[in-house]
TINUVEX-210331 format. One record per atom (N, C-alpha, C): residue number from 1; residue in three letters; atom name; x negated, y, z. Coordinates in Angstrom, 1 decimal, always signed. Example, Ala and Ser with C-alpha at 12.3 -4.5 7.8 and 13.67 -1.06 7.14 Angstrom:
<rs>
<r k="1" r="ALA" a="N" px="-13.2" py="-5.7" pz="+7.8"/>
<r k="1" r="ALA" a="CA" px="-12.3" py="-4.5" pz="+7.8"/>
<r k="1" r="ALA" a="C" px="-13.2" py="-3.3" pz="+7.8"/>
<r k="2" r="SER" a="N" px="-12.8" py="-2.2" pz="+7.1"/>
<r k="2" r="SER" a="CA" px="-13.7" py="-1.1" pz="+7.1"/>
<r k="2" r="SER" a="C" px="-12.9" py="+0.0" pz="+7.9"/>
</rs>
This chain:
<rs>
<r k="1" r="MET" a="N" px="-0.8" py="-1.2" pz="+0.0"/>
<r k="1" r="MET" a="CA" px="+0.0" py="+0.0" pz="+0.0"/>
<r k="1" r="MET" a="C" px="-0.9" py="+1.3" pz="+0.0"/>
<r k="2" r="GLN" a="N" px="-2.0" py="+1.2" pz="+0.7"/>
<r k="2" r="GLN" a="CA" px="-2.9" py="+2.4" pz="+0.8"/>
<r k="2" r="GLN" a="C" px="-3.4" py="+2.7" pz="-0.7"/>
<r k="3" r="LYS" a="N" px="-3.8" py="+1.8" pz="-1.4"/>
<r k="3" r="LYS" a="CA" px="-4.3" py="+2.0" pz="-2.8"/>
<r k="3" r="LYS" a="C" px="-3.3" py="+2.6" pz="-3.7"/>
<r k="4" r="GLN" a="N" px="-2.0" py="+2.0" pz="-3.6"/>
<r k="4" r="GLN" a="CA" px="-0.9" py="+2.4" pz="-4.4"/>
<r k="4" r="GLN" a="C" px="-0.6" py="+3.9" pz="-4.1"/>
<r k="5" r="THR" a="N" px="-0.6" py="+4.3" pz="-2.8"/>
<r k="5" r="THR" a="CA" px="-0.3" py="+5.6" pz="-2.4"/>
<r k="5" r="THR" a="C" px="-1.4" py="+6.5" pz="-2.9"/>
<r k="6" r="GLU" a="N" px="-2.7" py="+6.1" pz="-2.8"/>
<r k="6" r="GLU" a="CA" px="-3.8" py="+7.0" pz="-3.3"/>
<r k="6" r="GLU" a="C" px="-3.6" py="+7.3" pz="-4.8"/>
<r k="7" r="ILE" a="N" px="-3.3" py="+6.2" pz="-5.5"/>
<r k="7" r="ILE" a="CA" px="-3.2" py="+6.4" pz="-7.0"/>
<r k="7" r="ILE" a="C" px="-2.0" py="+7.3" pz="-7.3"/>
<r k="8" r="TYR" a="N" px="-0.9" py="+7.2" pz="-6.6"/>
<r k="8" r="TYR" a="CA" px="+0.3" py="+8.0" pz="-6.9"/>
<r k="8" r="TYR" a="C" px="+0.0" py="+9.4" pz="-6.5"/>
<r k="9" r="MET" a="N" px="-0.7" py="+9.6" pz="-5.4"/>
<r k="9" r="MET" a="CA" px="-1.0" py="+11.0" pz="-4.9"/>
<r k="9" r="MET" a="C" px="-1.9" py="+11.7" pz="-6.0"/>
<r k="10" r="LYS" a="N" px="-2.8" py="+11.0" pz="-6.5"/>
<r k="10" r="LYS" a="CA" px="-3.8" py="+11.6" pz="-7.5"/>
<r k="10" r="LYS" a="C" px="-3.0" py="+11.8" pz="-8.8"/>
<r k="11" r="GLN" a="N" px="-2.2" py="+10.9" pz="-9.3"/>
<r k="11" r="GLN" a="CA" px="-1.5" py="+11.1" pz="-10.5"/>
<r k="11" r="GLN" a="C" px="-0.6" py="+12.2" pz="-10.5"/>
<r k="12" r="ASN" a="N" px="+0.0" py="+12.5" pz="-9.4"/>
<r k="12" r="ASN" a="CA" px="+1.0" py="+13.6" pz="-9.2"/>
<r k="12" r="ASN" a="C" px="+0.5" py="+14.8" pz="-8.6"/>
<r k="13" r="HIS" a="N" px="-0.8" py="+14.9" pz="-8.4"/>
<r k="13" r="HIS" a="CA" px="-1.5" py="+16.1" pz="-7.8"/>
<r k="13" r="HIS" a="C" px="-0.7" py="+16.6" pz="-6.6"/>
<r k="14" r="MET" a="N" px="-0.6" py="+15.7" pz="-5.6"/>
<r k="14" r="MET" a="CA" px="+0.3" py="+16.0" pz="-4.4"/>
<r k="14" r="MET" a="C" px="-0.4" py="+16.9" pz="-3.4"/>
<r k="15" r="THR" a="N" px="-1.7" py="+16.8" pz="-3.4"/>
<r k="15" r="THR" a="CA" px="-2.5" py="+17.7" pz="-2.4"/>
<r k="15" r="THR" a="C" px="-3.7" py="+18.3" pz="-3.1"/>
<r k="16" r="ARG" a="N" px="-4.2" py="+19.4" pz="-2.4"/>
<r k="16" r="ARG" a="CA" px="-5.5" py="+19.9" pz="-2.8"/>
<r k="16" r="ARG" a="C" px="-6.3" py="+19.9" pz="-1.6"/>
<r k="17" r="PRO" a="N" px="-7.7" py="+19.9" pz="-1.7"/>
<r k="17" r="PRO" a="CA" px="-8.6" py="+19.9" pz="-0.6"/>
<r k="17" r="PRO" a="C" px="-8.3" py="+21.1" pz="+0.3"/>
<r k="18" r="GLY" a="N" px="-8.2" py="+20.8" pz="+1.6"/>
<r k="18" r="GLY" a="CA" px="-7.9" py="+21.8" pz="+2.6"/>
<r k="18" r="GLY" a="C" px="-6.3" py="+21.9" pz="+2.9"/>
<r k="19" r="ASP" a="N" px="-5.5" py="+21.3" pz="+2.2"/>
<r k="19" r="ASP" a="CA" px="-4.1" py="+21.3" pz="+2.5"/>
<r k="19" r="ASP" a="C" px="-3.8" py="+20.7" pz="+3.8"/>
<r k="20" r="GLY" a="N" px="-2.8" py="+21.1" pz="+4.4"/>
<r k="20" r="GLY" a="CA" px="-2.2" py="+20.5" pz="+5.6"/>
<r k="20" r="GLY" a="C" px="-0.9" py="+19.6" pz="+5.3"/>
<r k="21" r="VAL" a="N" px="-0.8" py="+18.5" pz="+5.8"/>
<r k="21" r="VAL" a="CA" px="+0.3" py="+17.6" pz="+5.5"/>
<r k="21" r="VAL" a="C" px="+1.0" py="+17.3" pz="+6.8"/>
<r k="22" r="LEU" a="N" px="+2.3" py="+17.6" pz="+6.8"/>
<r k="22" r="LEU" a="CA" px="+3.2" py="+17.3" pz="+8.0"/>
<r k="22" r="LEU" a="C" px="+4.1" py="+16.1" pz="+7.7"/>
<r k="23" r="VAL" a="N" px="+4.0" py="+15.1" pz="+8.5"/>
<r k="23" r="VAL" a="CA" px="+4.7" py="+13.9" pz="+8.4"/>
<r k="23" r="VAL" a="C" px="+5.9" py="+13.9" pz="+9.4"/>
<r k="24" r="GLY" a="N" px="+7.1" py="+13.8" pz="+8.9"/>
<r k="24" r="GLY" a="CA" px="+8.3" py="+13.6" pz="+9.9"/>
<r k="24" r="GLY" a="C" px="+8.2" py="+12.2" pz="+10.4"/>
<r k="25" r="LEU" a="N" px="+8.1" py="+12.1" pz="+11.7"/>
<r k="25" r="LEU" a="CA" px="+7.9" py="+10.8" pz="+12.3"/>
<r k="25" r="LEU" a="C" px="+9.1" py="+10.4" pz="+13.2"/>
<r k="26" r="SER" a="N" px="+9.8" py="+9.4" pz="+12.7"/>
<r k="26" r="SER" a="CA" px="+11.0" py="+8.9" pz="+13.5"/>
<r k="26" r="SER" a="C" px="+10.7" py="+7.9" pz="+14.5"/>
<r k="27" r="GLY" a="N" px="+9.6" py="+7.2" pz="+14.3"/>
<r k="27" r="GLY" a="CA" px="+9.2" py="+6.1" pz="+15.2"/>
<r k="27" r="GLY" a="C" px="+9.5" py="+4.8" pz="+14.6"/>
<r k="28" r="GLY" a="N" px="+10.2" py="+4.8" pz="+13.4"/>
<r k="28" r="GLY" a="CA" px="+10.5" py="+3.6" pz="+12.7"/>
<r k="28" r="GLY" a="C" px="+9.3" py="+3.1" pz="+11.9"/>
<r k="29" r="ALA" a="N" px="+9.4" py="+1.9" pz="+11.3"/>
<r k="29" r="ALA" a="CA" px="+8.4" py="+1.3" pz="+10.6"/>
<r k="29" r="ALA" a="C" px="+7.9" py="+2.1" pz="+9.4"/>
<r k="30" r="ASP" a="N" px="+8.9" py="+2.7" pz="+8.7"/>
<r k="30" r="ASP" a="CA" px="+8.6" py="+3.5" pz="+7.4"/>
<r k="30" r="ASP" a="C" px="+7.7" py="+4.7" pz="+7.7"/>
<r k="31" r="SER" a="N" px="+8.2" py="+5.5" pz="+8.7"/>
<r k="31" r="SER" a="CA" px="+7.4" py="+6.7" pz="+8.9"/>
<r k="31" r="SER" a="C" px="+6.1" py="+6.5" pz="+9.6"/>
<r k="32" r="VAL" a="N" px="+6.0" py="+5.4" pz="+10.5"/>
<r k="32" r="VAL" a="CA" px="+4.7" py="+5.0" pz="+11.1"/>
<r k="32" r="VAL" a="C" px="+3.8" py="+4.5" pz="+10.0"/>
<r k="33" r="GLY" a="N" px="+4.3" py="+3.7" pz="+9.1"/>
<r k="33" r="GLY" a="CA" px="+3.5" py="+3.2" pz="+8.0"/>
<r k="33" r="GLY" a="C" px="+2.9" py="+4.3" pz="+7.1"/>
<r k="34" r="LEU" a="N" px="+3.8" py="+5.3" pz="+6.8"/>
<r k="34" r="LEU" a="CA" px="+3.4" py="+6.4" pz="+6.0"/>
<r k="34" r="LEU" a="C" px="+2.3" py="+7.2" pz="+6.7"/>
<r k="35" r="LEU" a="N" px="+2.5" py="+7.4" pz="+8.0"/>
<r k="35" r="LEU" a="CA" px="+1.5" py="+8.2" pz="+8.8"/>
<r k="35" r="LEU" a="C" px="+0.1" py="+7.4" pz="+8.8"/>
<r k="36" r="LEU" a="N" px="+0.2" py="+6.1" pz="+9.0"/>
<r k="36" r="LEU" a="CA" px="-1.1" py="+5.3" pz="+9.0"/>
<r k="36" r="LEU" a="C" px="-1.8" py="+5.4" pz="+7.7"/>
<r k="37" r="VAL" a="N" px="-1.1" py="+5.3" pz="+6.6"/>
<r k="37" r="VAL" a="CA" px="-1.7" py="+5.3" pz="+5.3"/>
<r k="37" r="VAL" a="C" px="-2.3" py="+6.6" pz="+5.0"/>
<r k="38" r="LEU" a="N" px="-1.5" py="+7.7" pz="+5.3"/>
<r k="38" r="LEU" a="CA" px="-2.1" py="+9.1" pz="+5.1"/>
<r k="38" r="LEU" a="C" px="-3.3" py="+9.3" pz="+6.0"/>
<r k="39" r="TRP" a="N" px="-3.3" py="+8.7" pz="+7.2"/>
<r k="39" r="TRP" a="CA" px="-4.4" py="+8.9" pz="+8.1"/>
<r k="39" r="TRP" a="C" px="-5.7" py="+8.3" pz="+7.5"/>
<r k="40" r="LYS" a="N" px="-5.5" py="+7.2" pz="+6.9"/>
<r k="40" r="LYS" a="CA" px="-6.6" py="+6.5" pz="+6.3"/>
<r k="40" r="LYS" a="C" px="-7.1" py="+7.2" pz="+5.0"/>
<r k="41" r="LEU" a="N" px="-6.2" py="+8.0" pz="+4.4"/>
<r k="41" r="LEU" a="CA" px="-6.6" py="+8.7" pz="+3.2"/>
<r k="41" r="LEU" a="C" px="-6.9" py="+10.2" pz="+3.4"/>
<r k="42" r="ARG" a="N" px="-6.9" py="+10.6" pz="+4.6"/>
<r k="42" r="ARG" a="CA" px="-7.1" py="+12.0" pz="+4.9"/>
<r k="42" r="ARG" a="C" px="-8.5" py="+12.5" pz="+4.4"/>
<r k="43" r="GLU" a="N" px="-9.5" py="+11.7" pz="+4.6"/>
<r k="43" r="GLU" a="CA" px="-10.8" py="+12.1" pz="+4.2"/>
<r k="43" r="GLU" a="C" px="-11.0" py="+12.1" pz="+2.6"/>
<r k="44" r="THR" a="N" px="-10.4" py="+11.1" pz="+2.0"/>
<r k="44" r="THR" a="CA" px="-10.4" py="+11.0" pz="+0.6"/>
<r k="44" r="THR" a="C" px="-9.8" py="+12.3" pz="-0.1"/>
<r k="45" r="PHE" a="N" px="-8.7" py="+12.7" pz="+0.5"/>
<r k="45" r="PHE" a="CA" px="-8.0" py="+13.9" pz="-0.1"/>
<r k="45" r="PHE" a="C" px="-8.4" py="+15.2" pz="+0.6"/>
<r k="46" r="GLN" a="N" px="-9.2" py="+15.1" pz="+1.6"/>
<r k="46" r="GLN" a="CA" px="-9.7" py="+16.3" pz="+2.4"/>
<r k="46" r="GLN" a="C" px="-8.5" py="+17.1" pz="+2.9"/>
<r k="47" r="ILE" a="N" px="-7.6" py="+16.4" pz="+3.6"/>
<r k="47" r="ILE" a="CA" px="-6.4" py="+17.1" pz="+4.1"/>
<r k="47" r="ILE" a="C" px="-6.4" py="+17.0" pz="+5.6"/>
<r k="48" r="SER" a="N" px="-5.7" py="+17.9" pz="+6.2"/>
<r k="48" r="SER" a="CA" px="-5.5" py="+17.7" pz="+7.7"/>
<r k="48" r="SER" a="C" px="-4.1" py="+17.2" pz="+7.8"/>
<r k="49" r="LEU" a="N" px="-3.9" py="+16.4" pz="+8.9"/>
<r k="49" r="LEU" a="CA" px="-2.6" py="+15.6" pz="+9.0"/>
<r k="49" r="LEU" a="C" px="-2.0" py="+15.9" pz="+10.4"/>
<r k="50" r="ARG" a="N" px="-0.7" py="+16.2" pz="+10.4"/>
<r k="50" r="ARG" a="CA" px="+0.1" py="+16.4" pz="+11.6"/>
<r k="50" r="ARG" a="C" px="+1.3" py="+15.6" pz="+11.5"/>
<r k="51" r="ALA" a="N" px="+1.9" py="+15.1" pz="+12.7"/>
<r k="51" r="ALA" a="CA" px="+3.1" py="+14.4" pz="+12.7"/>
<r k="51" r="ALA" a="C" px="+4.1" py="+15.2" pz="+13.6"/>
<r k="52" r="LEU" a="N" px="+5.3" py="+15.2" pz="+13.2"/>
<r k="52" r="LEU" a="CA" px="+6.4" py="+15.9" pz="+14.0"/>
<r k="52" r="LEU" a="C" px="+7.5" py="+14.9" pz="+14.2"/>
<r k="53" r="HIS" a="N" px="+7.9" py="+14.8" pz="+15.5"/>
<r k="53" r="HIS" a="CA" px="+9.1" py="+14.0" pz="+15.9"/>
<r k="53" r="HIS" a="C" px="+10.1" py="+15.0" pz="+16.6"/>
<r k="54" r="VAL" a="N" px="+11.3" py="+15.0" pz="+16.2"/>
<r k="54" r="VAL" a="CA" px="+12.3" py="+15.8" pz="+16.8"/>
<r k="54" r="VAL" a="C" px="+13.4" py="+14.8" pz="+17.3"/>
<r k="55" r="HIS" a="N" px="+13.6" py="+14.9" pz="+18.6"/>
<r k="55" r="HIS" a="CA" px="+14.7" py="+14.1" pz="+19.3"/>
<r k="55" r="HIS" a="C" px="+15.9" py="+15.0" pz="+19.2"/>
<r k="56" r="HIS" a="N" px="+16.7" py="+14.7" pz="+18.2"/>
<r k="56" r="HIS" a="CA" px="+17.9" py="+15.5" pz="+18.0"/>
<r k="56" r="HIS" a="C" px="+19.1" py="+15.0" pz="+18.9"/>
<r k="57" r="GLY" a="N" px="+19.0" py="+13.8" pz="+19.5"/>
<r k="57" r="GLY" a="CA" px="+20.1" py="+13.4" pz="+20.4"/>
<r k="57" r="GLY" a="C" px="+21.3" py="+12.8" pz="+19.7"/>
<r k="58" r="LEU" a="N" px="+21.2" py="+12.5" pz="+18.4"/>
<r k="58" r="LEU" a="CA" px="+22.3" py="+12.0" pz="+17.6"/>
<r k="58" r="LEU" a="C" px="+22.5" py="+10.5" pz="+17.8"/>
<r k="59" r="ARG" a="N" px="+21.5" py="+9.8" pz="+18.2"/>
<r k="59" r="ARG" a="CA" px="+21.6" py="+8.3" pz="+18.3"/>
<r k="59" r="ARG" a="C" px="+22.1" py="+7.9" pz="+19.7"/>
<r k="60" r="GLY" a="N" px="+22.6" py="+8.8" pz="+20.5"/>
<r k="60" r="GLY" a="CA" px="+22.9" py="+8.4" pz="+21.9"/>
<r k="60" r="GLY" a="C" px="+21.7" py="+8.0" pz="+22.7"/>
<r k="61" r="GLY" a="N" px="+21.8" py="+6.9" pz="+23.4"/>
<r k="61" r="GLY" a="CA" px="+20.7" py="+6.4" pz="+24.2"/>
<r k="61" r="GLY" a="C" px="+19.7" py="+5.6" pz="+23.4"/>
<r k="62" r="GLY" a="N" px="+20.0" py="+5.2" pz="+22.2"/>
<r k="62" r="GLY" a="CA" px="+19.2" py="+4.4" pz="+21.4"/>
<r k="62" r="GLY" a="C" px="+17.8" py="+5.0" pz="+20.9"/>
<r k="63" r="GLY" a="N" px="+17.8" py="+6.3" pz="+20.8"/>
<r k="63" r="GLY" a="CA" px="+16.6" py="+7.0" pz="+20.2"/>
<r k="63" r="GLY" a="C" px="+15.6" py="+7.4" pz="+21.3"/>
<r k="64" r="SER" a="N" px="+15.9" py="+7.3" pz="+22.5"/>
<r k="64" r="SER" a="CA" px="+15.0" py="+7.9" pz="+23.6"/>
<r k="64" r="SER" a="C" px="+13.7" py="+7.1" pz="+23.7"/>
<r k="65" r="GLY" a="N" px="+13.6" py="+5.8" pz="+23.5"/>
<r k="65" r="GLY" a="CA" px="+12.4" py="+5.1" pz="+23.5"/>
<r k="65" r="GLY" a="C" px="+11.5" py="+5.4" pz="+22.4"/>
<r k="66" r="ARG" a="N" px="+12.0" py="+5.8" pz="+21.3"/>
<r k="66" r="ARG" a="CA" px="+11.2" py="+6.2" pz="+20.1"/>
<r k="66" r="ARG" a="C" px="+10.5" py="+7.5" pz="+20.4"/>
<r k="67" r="GLY" a="N" px="+11.0" py="+8.4" pz="+21.2"/>
<r k="67" r="GLY" a="CA" px="+10.3" py="+9.6" pz="+21.5"/>
<r k="67" r="GLY" a="C" px="+9.1" py="+9.3" pz="+22.3"/>
<r k="68" r="ILE" a="N" px="+9.2" py="+8.4" pz="+23.2"/>
<r k="68" r="ILE" a="CA" px="+8.0" py="+7.9" pz="+24.0"/>
<r k="68" r="ILE" a="C" px="+7.0" py="+7.3" pz="+23.1"/>
<r k="69" r="PHE" a="N" px="+7.4" py="+6.5" pz="+22.2"/>
<r k="69" r="PHE" a="CA" px="+6.6" py="+5.8" pz="+21.2"/>
<r k="69" r="PHE" a="C" px="+5.9" py="+6.8" pz="+20.4"/>
<r k="70" r="THR" a="N" px="+6.5" py="+7.8" pz="+19.8"/>
<r k="70" r="THR" a="CA" px="+6.0" py="+8.7" pz="+18.9"/>
<r k="70" r="THR" a="C" px="+5.0" py="+9.7" pz="+19.7"/>
<r k="71" r="ASP" a="N" px="+5.2" py="+9.9" pz="+20.9"/>
<r k="71" r="ASP" a="CA" px="+4.3" py="+10.6" pz="+21.7"/>
<r k="71" r="ASP" a="C" px="+3.0" py="+10.0" pz="+21.8"/>
<r k="72" r="ALA" a="N" px="+3.0" py="+8.6" pz="+21.9"/>
<r k="72" r="ALA" a="CA" px="+1.9" py="+7.8" pz="+22.0"/>
<r k="72" r="ALA" a="C" px="+1.1" py="+7.7" pz="+20.7"/>
<r k="73" r="VAL" a="N" px="+1.8" py="+7.8" pz="+19.5"/>
<r k="73" r="VAL" a="CA" px="+1.1" py="+7.7" pz="+18.2"/>
<r k="73" r="VAL" a="C" px="+0.4" py="+9.0" pz="+18.1"/>
</rs>
């Protein structure tokens, strides 16, 4: 997946050296996977990387553990 993401990003000129990339982090497998791949590619693309998690309270009690998890990530 890392190599496919690298190729896609290069083909589509998604970043320039020095860019900052903000990843929306839900705590689910997809967003954590994306963050991990971009973390591994950050030096290749010379980007800075940040993650943002917003606990919006829409899941009731189900989302509270994800906030703790995303804090740890």
